[in-house]
C-alpha positions as CSV (number, residue, x, y, z in Angstrom):
1,M,25.7,34.9,-42.7
2,K,24.1,32.8,-45.2
3,L,23.0,33.6,-48.8
4,I,20.5,31.5,-50.7
5,I,20.0,31.9,-54.5
6,Q,16.6,30.8,-55.6
7,I,15.7,29.9,-59.1
8,P,12.0,29.5,-60.0
9,C,11.7,26.7,-62.8
10,L,9.1,25.3,-65.2
11,N,10.5,22.8,-67.5
12,E,14.1,24.1,-67.6
13,E,16.2,21.1,-68.1
14,E,17.9,22.6,-71.1
15,T,18.7,26.0,-69.7
16,L,19.3,25.2,-66.1
17,P,22.8,23.8,-66.4
18,G,24.3,27.0,-68.0
19,T,22.4,29.0,-65.4
20,L,23.8,27.0,-62.4
21,A,27.3,27.1,-63.9
22,D,27.5,30.7,-63.6
23,L,26.1,30.9,-60.0
24,P,28.9,31.7,-57.4
25,R,29.7,29.6,-54.4
26,E,31.5,32.4,-52.7
27,V,30.3,35.9,-52.2
28,P,32.0,38.7,-50.1
29,G,30.3,39.2,-46.7
30,F,28.8,35.6,-46.6
31,D,30.0,32.6,-44.9
32,S,28.0,30.1,-47.0
33,V,26.2,30.3,-50.5
34,E,23.5,27.8,-51.3
35,W,21.3,27.3,-54.3
36,L,17.5,26.6,-54.3
37,V,15.3,25.5,-57.1
38,I,11.6,25.9,-57.1
39,D,10.0,23.4,-59.4
40,D,6.7,24.7,-60.5
41,G,5.0,21.4,-61.6
42,S,7.7,20.7,-64.4
43,T,7.1,17.8,-66.5
44,D,10.7,17.3,-67.7
45,R,13.8,16.3,-65.9
46,T,14.3,19.7,-64.2
47,V,14.6,18.2,-60.7
48,E,17.2,15.6,-61.8
49,V,19.2,18.2,-63.5
50,A,19.2,20.4,-60.6
51,R,20.3,17.7,-58.3
52,A,23.1,16.7,-60.9
53,N,24.4,20.0,-60.9
54,G,24.9,20.6,-57.3
55,V,21.6,22.4,-56.1
56,D,21.4,22.2,-52.4
57,H,17.6,22.7,-52.1
58,I,14.6,21.8,-54.1
59,V,10.9,23.0,-53.4
60,K,8.8,20.7,-55.6
61,L,5.2,22.0,-56.3
62,T,2.8,19.3,-57.2
63,N,1.4,21.2,-60.2
64,N,2.0,24.5,-62.1
65,K,1.0,27.3,-59.7
66,G,2.5,30.3,-61.6
67,L,5.6,32.3,-61.4
68,A,4.2,34.5,-58.4
69,N,3.3,31.4,-56.3
70,G,6.6,29.8,-57.1
71,F,8.6,32.9,-56.0
72,Q,6.5,33.1,-52.9
73,A,7.1,29.4,-52.1
74,G,10.9,29.9,-52.6
75,L,11.0,33.0,-50.4
76,D,9.3,30.9,-47.5
77,A,11.6,28.1,-48.0
78,C,14.8,30.3,-47.9
79,L,13.7,31.9,-44.8
80,K,13.1,28.5,-43.2
81,L,16.5,27.3,-44.2
82,G,18.1,30.0,-42.4
83,A,18.8,32.5,-45.2
84,D,20.0,35.9,-44.1
85,V,19.7,37.2,-47.8
86,V,17.8,35.8,-50.7
87,V,18.8,36.4,-54.2
88,N,16.2,35.7,-57.0
89,T,17.2,34.9,-60.6
90,D,15.8,33.4,-63.7
91,A,16.3,30.0,-64.9
92,D,16.8,31.0,-68.5
93,N,20.0,32.7,-67.5
94,Q,18.8,36.3,-68.5
95,Y,20.7,38.0,-65.8
96,D,24.6,38.0,-65.5
97,A,25.3,36.1,-62.4
98,S,28.7,37.9,-61.9
99,Y,26.7,40.8,-60.7
100,I,25.4,39.0,-57.6
101,P,27.9,40.4,-55.4
102,A,27.2,44.0,-56.6
103,L,23.6,43.2,-56.0
104,V,23.9,42.0,-52.5
105,K,26.5,44.7,-51.4
106,P,24.0,47.5,-50.3
107,I,22.4,45.0,-48.1
108,V,25.7,43.8,-46.8
109,D,26.6,47.4,-46.1
110,G,23.4,48.0,-44.2
111,N,22.1,50.6,-46.7
112,A,19.2,48.7,-48.1
113,D,16.7,45.8,-47.4
114,M,15.8,45.1,-51.0
115,V,17.9,45.8,-54.1
116,V,16.7,45.5,-57.8
117,G,18.9,44.8,-60.6
118,D,18.5,47.5,-63.3
119,R,18.9,45.9,-66.8
120,Q,19.0,49.2,-68.2
121,V,16.3,48.1,-70.7
122,M,16.9,50.9,-73.5
123,T,20.2,49.1,-74.0
124,I,19.0,45.4,-74.5
125,E,19.2,44.8,-78.3
126,H,16.7,42.0,-78.4
127,F,14.0,44.1,-76.7
128,S,11.6,45.7,-79.3
129,P,11.1,49.6,-79.3
130,L,7.4,49.0,-78.2
131,K,8.6,46.6,-75.4
132,K,11.1,49.0,-74.4
133,S,8.5,51.9,-74.3
134,L,6.2,49.7,-72.4
135,Q,8.8,48.8,-69.8
136,R,9.6,52.6,-69.2
137,L,5.8,53.3,-68.8
138,G,5.0,50.6,-66.6
139,S,8.2,51.3,-64.5
140,W,7.0,55.0,-64.2
141,V,3.5,54.0,-63.1
142,V,4.9,51.5,-60.6
143,R,7.3,54.3,-59.1
144,Q,4.5,56.5,-58.7
145,A,2.4,53.7,-56.8
146,S,5.3,52.8,-54.6
147,E,7.1,56.0,-54.1
148,T,10.4,54.6,-54.9
149,D,13.0,55.3,-57.6
150,V,13.5,51.8,-59.1
151,P,14.2,52.2,-62.8
152,D,13.5,48.7,-64.0
153,T,10.5,47.5,-62.0
154,T,10.2,44.3,-63.9
155,S,13.4,43.1,-63.3
156,G,13.3,39.6,-61.6
157,F,17.1,39.8,-60.6
158,R,16.8,41.1,-56.9
159,A,17.9,40.6,-53.6
160,Y,16.1,40.7,-50.1
161,N,17.5,40.6,-46.6
162,R,15.5,38.5,-43.9
163,E,13.5,41.5,-42.8
164,A,12.3,42.4,-46.2
165,A,11.4,38.8,-47.1
166,L,9.4,38.3,-44.0
167,Q,7.2,41.4,-44.8
168,L,6.5,40.3,-48.5
169,S,3.2,38.6,-49.3
170,V,2.3,38.2,-53.2
171,V,-1.3,38.3,-54.0
172,S,-1.0,38.4,-58.0
173,K,-1.0,35.0,-59.7
174,Y,0.7,36.5,-62.9
175,T,3.9,38.4,-61.7
176,Y,5.6,39.2,-58.3
177,T,8.0,41.9,-59.7
178,L,5.6,44.8,-59.6
179,E,3.5,44.0,-56.6
180,T,6.7,43.4,-54.4
181,I,8.0,46.8,-55.1
182,I,4.8,48.5,-54.4
183,Q,4.4,46.4,-51.2
184,A,8.0,47.3,-50.3
185,G,7.3,51.0,-50.8
186,K,4.2,51.0,-48.7
187,M,5.8,49.1,-45.9
188,T,8.5,51.4,-45.9
189,V,11.3,48.9,-46.8
190,A,14.6,50.5,-47.7
191,V,14.7,49.7,-51.7
192,A,17.9,50.4,-53.7
193,H,18.8,49.5,-57.3
194,V,22.2,48.8,-59.0
195,P,23.1,48.5,-62.7
196,I,23.4,45.0,-63.9
197,G,24.3,43.1,-67.1
198,T,22.1,40.5,-69.0
199,N,23.1,37.7,-71.1
200,E,22.2,36.5,-74.7
201,K,18.6,35.5,-75.1
202,T,18.3,31.6,-74.7
203,R,14.6,31.3,-75.2
204,E,11.2,32.9,-75.8
205,S,9.3,33.9,-72.6
206,R,7.0,31.7,-71.2
207,L,4.8,34.3,-69.4
208,F,3.3,35.6,-72.7
209,K,2.8,34.1,-76.2
210,S,2.8,37.4,-78.1
211,M,3.5,41.2,-77.7
212,W,0.0,42.0,-77.4
213,Q,-0.6,39.3,-74.6
214,Y,2.3,40.9,-73.0
215,V,0.8,44.5,-73.2
216,R,-2.6,43.5,-72.1
217,R,-1.5,41.3,-69.1
218,N,1.0,44.1,-67.9
219,T,-1.6,46.8,-68.2
220,V,-4.1,44.8,-66.3
221,S,-1.6,43.9,-63.8
222,I,-0.4,47.3,-63.2
223,F,-3.8,48.8,-63.1
224,R,-5.0,46.1,-60.6
225,I,-1.9,46.4,-58.2
226,Y,-2.3,50.3,-58.4
227,S,-6.0,50.0,-57.6
228,M,-5.3,47.7,-54.8
229,Y,-2.7,50.0,-53.1
230,E,-4.0,53.3,-54.2
231,P,-7.8,52.8,-54.5
232,L,-9.0,56.3,-53.1
233,K,-6.5,57.9,-55.7
234,V,-7.7,55.9,-58.6
235,F,-11.5,55.8,-58.1
236,M,-11.6,59.5,-57.0
237,T,-9.8,60.6,-60.3
238,I,-12.3,58.6,-62.4
239,A,-15.2,60.0,-60.4
240,A,-13.6,63.6,-60.8
241,I,-13.6,63.0,-64.5
242,L,-17.1,61.8,-64.9
243,G,-18.3,64.5,-62.6
244,L,-16.6,67.2,-64.8
245,V,-18.1,65.5,-68.0
246,A,-21.5,65.6,-66.3
247,A,-21.0,69.3,-65.4
248,G,-20.2,70.1,-69.1
249,V,-23.4,68.2,-70.4
250,W,-25.5,70.0,-67.7
251,T,-24.0,73.3,-68.7
252,R,-24.9,72.6,-72.3
253,F,-28.4,71.9,-71.5
254,L,-28.7,75.2,-69.3
255,V,-27.4,77.2,-72.2
256,S,-30.0,75.7,-74.4
257,Y,-32.7,76.2,-71.8
258,I,-31.8,79.9,-71.4
259,Q,-32.1,80.2,-75.2
260,G,-35.6,78.6,-75.0
261,E,-34.4,75.5,-76.6
262,G,-34.4,73.2,-73.5
263,A,-37.1,70.9,-74.8
264,G,-34.9,69.7,-77.6
265,H,-32.0,68.9,-75.2
266,V,-33.7,66.7,-72.5
267,Q,-31.3,64.0,-73.4
268,S,-28.4,66.1,-72.1
269,L,-29.9,66.4,-68.9
270,I,-30.5,62.8,-68.5
271,L,-26.9,61.9,-69.7
272,G,-25.6,64.3,-67.1
273,A,-27.6,62.9,-64.3
274,V,-26.3,59.2,-65.3
275,L,-22.7,60.4,-65.4
276,F,-23.2,62.2,-62.1
277,N,-24.5,59.0,-60.4
278,A,-21.8,56.9,-61.8
279,A,-19.2,59.6,-60.4
280,V,-20.9,59.4,-56.8
281,V,-20.8,55.4,-57.1
282,L,-17.1,55.5,-57.9
283,A,-16.3,58.0,-55.2
284,A,-18.0,55.6,-52.8
285,L,-16.0,52.6,-53.9
286,G,-12.7,54.7,-53.6
287,I,-13.7,55.4,-50.0
288,I,-14.5,51.6,-49.3
289,G,-11.4,50.5,-51.2
290,D,-9.2,52.9,-49.0
291,L,-10.8,51.4,-45.8
292,M,-10.1,47.9,-47.0
293,S,-6.5,49.0,-47.9
294,G,-6.0,49.8,-44.1
295,Q,-7.4,46.3,-43.4
296,R,-4.9,44.7,-45.8
297,I,-1.8,46.3,-44.2
298,M,-3.1,44.8,-41.0
299,L,-3.5,41.3,-42.5
300,Q,0.1,41.6,-43.9
301,R,1.6,42.5,-40.5
302,T,-0.3,39.5,-39.1
303,F,1.1,37.3,-41.7
304,E,4.6,38.7,-41.2
305,R,4.1,37.7,-37.4
306,V,2.9,34.2,-38.2
307,R,6.0,33.7,-40.3
308,R,8.2,34.8,-37.4
309,L,6.6,32.2,-35.1
310,E,6.9,29.6,-37.8
311,L,10.6,30.3,-37.9
312,Q,10.8,30.2,-34.1
313,A,9.0,26.9,-34.0
314,N,11.4,25.3,-36.6
315,V,8.3,24.7,-39.1
316,P,9.9,22.8,-42.1
317,P,9.5,24.3,-45.6
318,S,6.5,23.2,-47.6
319,H,7.0,20.8,-50.6
320,Y,10.7,20.7,-49.7
321,E,13.3,18.1,-50.9
322,P,17.0,17.9,-50.3
323,G,19.1,18.6,-53.2
324,A,22.7,17.1,-53.9
325,A,23.9,16.9,-50.4
326,P,27.7,15.7,-50.4
327,T,27.1,13.0,-47.8
328,G,23.7,11.9,-49.4
329,Q,22.0,13.3,-46.3
330,P,19.6,16.2,-46.4
331,P,21.5,19.6,-45.5
332,T,21.5,20.4,-41.9
333,T,20.2,24.0,-42.2
334,G,17.2,25.8,-40.9
335,A,14.6,23.5,-39.9
336,N,16.6,20.4,-40.7
337,A,19.3,21.3,-38.4
338,G,17.0,21.2,-35.5
339,K,15.7,17.7,-36.5
340,T,19.4,16.5,-36.9
341,E,20.2,17.7,-33.4
342,E,17.3,15.9,-31.9
343,R,18.2,12.7,-33.5
344,E,21.9,13.1,-32.2
345,A,20.6,13.8,-28.6
346,I,18.4,10.6,-28.9
347,K,21.5,8.5,-30.0
348,L,23.5,9.8,-26.8
């Protein structure tokens, strides 16, 4: 079995050496462990540093496409390079790499398809009380949407077996952490979680510039993702609330009308009609969204089959560059293995 550890990077020449120094080359249950770096349009020496520190594979995106796109590109490359299990970690060395054997153990034992590392955020000292509260709230919302029991849904330290990786397709441009858990829950992927440790903070997050931007982006992301996968529940709930408000406003008008003061409360009648119309429109949107959600599932299944066909056809990874191969030649794994065998056959 092959394990590939992937690391999305954006201008990480300073932090990457420390992260790579902690990564294992041997993990129980695997015959080989390889490293892959996704360079998301870095303008520094990230790629050169990665090669100098022994990275086996590099996916070099032409420009900055965002963390979610980088994660997806890395996942696709790992599959085409023959990975049986993929571990994703961060380049800033936030996660303690010594927990990788524990992270992949539920997959090796056949008890899970996807495992998320639980940072136990309430114990992390450099997280502010507001951030801890938001992490708990966001994780609770995602658990309701995904019907999983993952306590730390924003953790990027996670492992996927081949089947789980084939099914995942990230739509969001901002974050993959929340969406992949919801997708896994909806696609009935077996999701588990294990406690992990974290390292000292090495730099500020590049996903947001301030706490309020973090709050705004995560709130919008959670609502958007939840609405994408539970449109009927979201729109029907809002429609029900507006319908109840409309009923209350109409009740007020009716009471005034019975008391002979209806002429002075016509505005209540108009407001109730506007709210009721809005409720009907939202209910209709919920039904339409629910129908589109079914189509989305079909598209995901189609995408999964396309991926399988690409693997069978030995389609090479996109934006791929070999890393620091010992012989100076591209590693003969996955798609490259087929090409090497063809060259040898021609020589013979």
